[in-house]
C-alpha positions, 0 to 999 in steps of 0.5 A: 152542296151535298146534293150537287155533289151527289148529282155530279157523282151520279152523272159521272158514274153514268158517264163512266158506264157509257164510256166503258160500254163504247169500248166493249166491242167484239174482238175478231177470233183468230184461229190458232192452227197453222194448217188443215184439211177439209173433206167433202163427199157428195153422192147422187143417184139417178134411175131412168126407166125407158120403154121403146116400142117399134112397129114394122109394117109390110106394105106389099105382099109376097106370093110364091108357088113351087113344086113339080109335075104341076101347071097353071090352069089360069095361064098366069102364076102371079095374083093381080094386085089391088091397093084399096086397104088402109089401116091405122095402128098406134096413130100411124095411117098407111095403105098397102098393096094386097093380092086379089084372092079371086085371081090367085093361080089355079094349079093342076097336075101335068102327068096324071098318076105321076108324083107331084108336089105343090107349095104356095106361100102368101104373106099379106101386108099389114103390121108385121112385128111389134118389138118392145124393149124395156130397160132401166139405167142406173147411174151413180156419181160420187164427188170427193173434194179435199181442201188443204190450207195453211197460214 
């Protein structure tokens, strides 16, 4: 009989422990404050390096002659144009009109012994100017967030 009683106590004790474990659940934690604030700051920075290259092309020519006490020996004052030239720069292919240099007017003095002046200007076609612009753009953004809460 004592053996049966020990078994009964053993199983009763085991049952009591299992029942106690079943009731030992987590209890939610409730904050003990009434009001509060939360602050968040976020900063981002951006750097952009930029290079811009621009090519200007002259597709024709400019010829001018000026002066005094001169006359054209050839009878004309403009060179004859030709369009046989081609050029590729930076992947851009283009044709231009240029003067026939054999047909540029020839000049002579009108009154021998008198003062004279002659100025000829020939600007040929092709790549005129190349402009390169390099710049750096720095951007910084800061965001501040404040949250106020209460119960």
